[in-house]
C-alpha positions as CSV (number, residue, x, y, z in Angstrom):
1,M,114.2,102.9,106.3
2,K,117.7,104.7,106.8
3,N,119.3,103.2,103.4
4,L,116.8,102.9,100.9
5,L,118.2,101.1,97.6
6,V,115.8,101.8,94.6
7,T,116.7,100.1,91.5
8,G,115.8,101.7,88.2
9,G,115.3,105.2,89.9
10,C,115.7,106.8,86.5
11,G,113.0,104.9,84.8
12,F,109.4,106.7,84.4
13,I,108.1,105.1,87.6
14,G,111.5,105.0,89.5
15,T,112.1,109.0,88.9
16,N,108.5,109.8,90.2
17,F,108.9,107.6,93.1
18,V,112.8,109.4,94.2
19,R,110.8,112.8,93.8
20,Y,108.1,111.7,95.7
21,L,109.9,110.5,98.5
22,L,112.3,113.6,98.6
23,S,109.2,115.8,98.5
24,A,107.8,118.0,101.6
25,K,104.9,116.2,101.4
26,C,106.6,112.6,102.2
27,K,108.9,113.9,104.6
28,K,105.8,114.7,106.6
29,T,104.4,111.2,106.1
30,G,107.4,109.1,107.6
31,F,110.3,109.0,105.1
32,N,113.3,110.9,106.2
33,G,116.1,108.1,105.3
34,R,118.7,108.0,102.4
35,I,117.9,107.0,99.0
36,I,120.6,104.7,97.0
37,N,119.5,105.1,93.3
38,V,120.6,102.2,91.2
39,D,120.1,102.1,87.5
40,K,121.9,100.8,84.5
41,L,121.0,103.6,82.4
42,T,119.1,101.6,79.2
43,Y,117.5,103.5,76.6
44,A,114.7,104.6,78.9
45,G,116.9,105.5,82.3
46,N,117.4,108.9,82.6
47,P,119.6,110.7,85.2
48,F,118.9,114.2,84.1
49,N,115.5,113.5,85.7
50,L,117.0,113.6,89.3
51,A,120.3,115.4,88.6
52,E,119.1,118.2,91.1
53,F,118.8,116.0,93.9
54,E,122.7,115.1,93.8
55,K,123.6,118.5,94.8
56,K,120.3,119.6,96.9
57,Y,120.3,116.6,99.2
58,P,123.7,115.1,99.2
59,D,123.2,113.6,102.3
60,R,119.9,112.1,101.4
61,Y,120.1,111.0,97.8
62,S,122.9,109.3,95.8
63,F,123.1,107.8,92.4
64,V,125.2,104.7,91.3
65,K,125.5,103.5,87.5
66,S,125.2,99.7,87.8
67,D,123.5,97.0,86.6
68,I,121.7,94.8,89.3
69,C,122.5,91.6,87.3
70,D,126.5,92.6,88.3
71,V,127.0,90.5,91.5
72,K,129.8,91.9,92.6
73,A,129.1,95.8,91.9
74,M,125.7,95.1,93.8
75,E,127.6,93.6,96.6
76,G,129.7,96.7,97.1
77,I,126.6,98.6,97.1
78,F,124.9,96.7,99.7
79,D,128.1,96.9,101.7
80,R,129.3,100.5,101.0
81,F,125.8,101.8,101.8
82,K,124.5,99.3,104.6
83,I,121.2,99.1,102.5
84,D,118.2,97.5,104.6
85,S,115.5,98.2,102.6
86,I,114.8,98.0,98.8
87,C,112.1,99.0,96.3
88,H,112.7,97.0,92.9
89,F,111.4,99.1,90.0
90,A,114.2,98.0,87.8
91,A,113.0,96.1,84.9
92,E,112.7,96.1,80.8
93,S,108.9,96.9,80.5
94,H,108.1,97.6,77.1
95,V,106.1,94.7,75.5
96,D,106.9,95.0,71.5
97,R,110.4,95.3,72.8
98,S,110.1,92.0,74.4
99,I,108.6,90.4,71.6
100,A,111.6,91.5,69.3
101,E,114.3,90.8,72.1
102,P,112.9,88.8,74.7
103,D,116.6,87.8,75.8
104,T,117.1,90.9,77.5
105,F,114.0,90.9,79.3
106,I,114.7,87.3,80.9
107,K,118.0,88.4,82.0
108,T,117.2,92.0,83.8
109,N,113.5,90.8,85.1
110,I,114.4,87.2,86.4
111,N,118.0,87.1,86.9
112,G,118.4,90.5,88.0
113,T,115.5,89.9,90.6
114,F,117.3,86.6,91.6
115,T,120.8,88.5,92.4
116,L,118.6,91.4,94.8
117,L,117.2,88.5,96.8
118,E,120.3,86.7,96.7
119,L,121.8,89.7,98.6
120,A,118.9,90.4,100.5
121,R,118.9,87.1,102.2
122,K,122.5,87.4,102.7
123,N,122.0,90.6,104.6
124,Q,119.0,89.6,106.2
125,D,120.1,90.6,110.0
126,R,119.7,94.3,108.9
127,L,117.1,94.0,106.2
128,L,113.7,95.6,106.8
129,L,111.8,95.1,103.5
130,F,112.0,93.9,99.9
131,H,109.5,95.8,98.0
132,H,108.8,94.2,94.4
133,V,107.0,96.4,91.6
134,S,105.2,94.5,89.2
135,T,102.4,94.5,86.6
136,D,98.8,93.6,85.9
137,E,99.7,92.0,83.0
138,V,100.9,88.7,84.8
139,F,97.2,87.8,85.1
140,G,96.9,87.8,81.0
141,S,93.9,89.2,79.5
142,L,90.3,89.5,81.1
143,G,87.0,89.3,79.5
144,N,84.5,92.0,79.2
145,Q,83.5,91.3,82.9
146,G,85.6,90.7,86.3
147,F,88.6,92.0,87.7
148,F,92.3,91.2,88.5
149,T,92.2,90.6,92.1
150,E,95.5,89.3,94.3
151,K,94.2,85.9,94.0
152,T,93.7,85.7,90.3
153,P,96.0,83.0,88.7
154,Y,99.0,84.2,86.5
155,D,98.7,83.7,82.9
156,P,101.0,86.1,81.0
157,S,100.7,86.5,77.2
158,S,104.3,88.1,76.4
159,P,107.8,87.6,77.2
160,Y,107.7,90.9,79.1
161,S,104.8,89.5,81.5
162,A,106.0,86.0,81.6
163,S,109.2,87.4,83.0
164,K,107.6,89.7,85.4
165,A,105.4,86.5,86.9
166,A,108.7,84.4,87.2
167,S,110.3,87.5,89.3
168,D,107.0,87.8,91.4
169,H,107.4,84.0,92.3
170,L,110.9,84.2,93.3
171,V,110.1,87.0,95.6
172,R,107.1,85.2,97.1
173,A,109.4,81.9,97.4
174,Y,112.4,84.0,99.0
175,A,109.8,84.9,101.4
176,R,108.3,81.3,102.0
177,T,111.6,79.7,102.1
178,Y,113.8,82.0,103.7
179,G,111.7,84.3,105.9
180,L,112.3,87.5,103.9
181,P,110.6,90.4,104.5
182,V,108.6,91.3,101.5
183,T,105.7,93.0,99.7
184,I,104.4,93.0,96.3
185,S,102.5,95.5,94.3
186,N,100.8,94.7,91.0
187,C,99.8,97.8,89.2
188,S,97.5,98.6,86.1
189,N,99.0,100.9,83.2
190,N,100.8,104.4,84.5
191,Y,101.1,107.5,82.8
192,G,102.3,111.1,83.9
193,P,105.8,113.2,84.1
194,Y,108.5,111.7,82.4
195,Q,107.5,108.9,80.8
196,F,109.5,107.6,77.6
197,P,107.6,108.9,74.3
198,E,107.7,105.1,73.0
199,K,104.5,104.5,75.2
200,L,100.8,105.2,74.3
201,I,100.0,108.5,76.2
202,P,102.8,110.5,75.9
203,L,103.5,109.1,72.2
204,M,99.9,110.1,71.2
205,I,100.3,113.9,72.8
206,L,103.5,114.5,71.2
207,N,102.3,113.0,68.1
208,S,99.2,114.9,67.9
209,F,100.8,118.2,69.0
210,K,102.7,118.2,65.9
211,G,100.2,117.0,63.3
212,K,101.7,113.7,62.8
213,P,99.6,110.6,62.3
214,L,98.4,108.6,65.7
215,P,98.8,104.5,65.1
216,V,96.5,102.7,67.1
217,Y,96.7,98.8,67.5
218,G,94.0,97.1,65.4
219,E,90.5,98.7,65.7
220,G,91.5,100.2,69.5
221,F,89.3,98.1,71.4
222,N,92.1,96.9,73.7
223,V,90.9,98.2,77.4
224,R,93.5,99.4,80.3
225,D,92.7,100.5,83.6
226,W,94.9,103.7,83.7
227,L,96.7,105.0,86.8
228,Y,98.4,108.3,87.3
229,V,101.9,107.8,88.5
230,A,101.9,110.1,91.4
231,D,98.9,107.9,92.8
232,H,100.8,104.8,92.1
233,C,104.0,106.5,94.0
234,R,101.7,107.2,97.2
235,A,100.5,103.7,96.9
236,I,103.6,101.7,96.9
237,F,105.0,103.7,100.0
238,E,102.0,103.0,101.9
239,I,102.3,99.3,101.4
240,M,105.9,99.9,102.5
241,K,105.3,101.6,105.6
242,K,101.9,99.8,106.8
243,G,101.5,96.8,104.3
244,K,101.7,93.0,105.8
245,R,104.7,91.4,104.9
246,G,104.5,88.6,102.8
247,E,101.4,90.2,101.1
248,T,100.3,91.2,97.7
249,Y,98.4,94.3,96.9
250,N,97.0,95.7,93.6
251,I,96.9,99.2,92.8
252,G,94.6,100.6,90.4
253,G,93.4,103.9,89.0
254,H,89.4,103.1,88.6
255,C,89.7,104.7,85.1
256,E,89.1,101.6,82.3
257,M,89.1,103.1,78.6
258,T,89.4,101.4,75.4
259,N,92.9,102.9,73.5
260,I,90.7,104.4,71.2
261,D,88.8,106.7,73.7
262,V,92.4,107.4,75.4
263,V,93.5,108.8,72.0
264,T,90.3,110.6,71.2
265,R,90.3,112.2,74.9
266,I,93.8,113.3,74.3
267,C,93.1,114.8,70.9
268,S,89.9,116.6,72.2
269,M,92.0,118.1,74.9
270,L,94.7,119.3,72.8
271,D,92.2,120.8,70.2
272,E,91.0,123.0,73.4
273,K,94.5,124.0,74.6
274,I,95.7,124.5,71.1
275,P,93.6,124.2,67.9
276,Q,95.7,123.0,64.6
277,K,96.3,126.0,62.1
278,N,94.3,124.1,59.8
279,G,91.2,124.0,61.9
280,K,91.0,120.2,61.6
281,P,90.3,118.2,64.8
282,R,93.4,116.0,65.7
283,K,91.2,112.8,65.8
284,D,91.5,112.9,61.9
285,L,95.3,112.1,62.4
286,I,94.0,108.5,63.8
287,R,95.5,105.4,61.8
288,F,94.7,102.0,62.8
289,V,97.6,99.5,62.4
290,K,98.2,95.6,62.4
291,D,97.8,94.4,66.0
292,R,100.7,93.0,67.7
293,P,100.8,89.5,68.7
294,G,99.1,88.2,71.8
295,H,97.5,91.8,72.9
296,D,95.6,91.3,75.6
297,L,92.1,92.2,75.3
298,R,91.3,94.0,78.7
299,Y,93.0,94.7,82.2
300,A,91.2,95.7,85.4
301,I,92.3,95.9,88.6
302,D,90.4,95.5,91.7
303,S,92.3,97.5,94.5
304,S,89.9,97.1,97.5
305,K,92.4,95.2,99.4
306,L,94.8,98.2,99.6
307,E,92.0,100.5,99.9
308,K,90.3,98.9,102.8
309,E,93.7,98.0,104.6
310,L,95.7,100.9,104.2
311,G,93.2,103.4,103.4
312,W,94.7,104.5,99.9
313,V,92.6,105.9,97.0
314,P,93.6,107.5,93.9
315,E,93.2,111.5,94.1
316,E,93.6,111.8,90.2
317,S,90.6,111.2,87.5
318,F,91.5,110.1,84.3
319,D,90.5,113.6,83.0
320,T,92.4,115.5,85.8
321,G,95.6,113.3,85.5
322,L,95.6,113.5,81.6
323,E,95.6,117.2,81.7
324,K,98.4,117.6,83.8
325,T,100.2,114.9,81.8
326,I,99.4,116.8,78.5
327,D,100.4,120.2,80.5
328,W,103.6,118.6,81.5
329,Y,104.7,117.7,78.3
330,L,103.7,121.0,76.6
331,D,105.8,122.6,79.4
332,N,108.9,120.6,79.1
333,E,109.8,120.8,75.5
334,G,113.4,120.6,76.3
335,W,113.3,117.3,77.9
336,V,111.3,116.1,75.2
337,K,113.4,117.1,72.8
338,M,116.7,115.6,75.0
339,V,114.9,112.6,74.8
340,I,113.5,112.3,71.4
341,D,116.5,113.5,69.7
342,G,118.8,111.4,72.1
343,E,120.8,114.3,73.6
344,Y,120.2,112.7,77.0
345,R,122.7,109.9,76.0
346,K,125.4,112.3,75.6
347,W,124.7,113.7,78.9
348,I,125.2,110.4,80.3
349,E,128.2,109.7,78.5
350,K,129.6,112.9,80.0
351,H,128.6,112.6,83.3
352,Y,128.4,109.1,84.1
353,E,130.4,106.7,81.9
354,E,133.2,104.9,83.2
């Protein structure tokens, strides 16, 4: 992979993936190519996360502000950088937003993926791989038992998961119809550094730190399998290097927890690190709110295929990953303030707006 296109590289997982690829650890395990990061810079895209690399690695990292739905712009990027591989993160990803604004999710997640697949097909003579990053939400909701496997039927519950299911099907169809070299990964819920504060774990960390209410849907009994983002990034790169073309791999963290247990764990860790001045436990800040429509009860990933075939296992337990995440948010108050106050949008306008 000499010229790797990373779409959505300024988002949460994309940022961590780019940082991993440019790390000394990854260089030792097989990536020495160039990264072309294309991001539209919607509200969750923050190029400040990676700005240091444009000066530090001018021959290995390039950022281009563009919309993956813009065919002409993407054609120019493919030609200019001689793209030979793709890791496709770019997607609208927040379920609540998809319920309020489904049209945006259809456009980006389905039409955007189609645009990339068409360009990959037209440049198939040099294309080594199209890796599509997806979610376990395409499988719908589990009962109290069982796990999602690569053969679980799709049963999406929200406009977000439906749009990701459609894009998964498109990728598989292009592999079967045109012989495109593809791999797909479906991951469980990610957490870690650089996650936009609307998501559960960073929202609870920041609210509980400031003594604000902690809103939890329903009774908090919805179960998710939590995956530390650095473990996810390692898994993606292992799949890209060694995964069988045309195959799908599930990526899970072996960390099933109810939402209420996640929130109380965050409260306990923060109470130990920085007790509230009033001496009260932060779990007293929890407030149960009306559940959202179509809220899936439980997700749980069986990642045994990935573990057996490629030798990947998660390095972080939920407790070790959560502690690292809490410490990162506490140590990066400037980043948090810039994102919450919207100052990063002014930085984007100054550096990247046309």
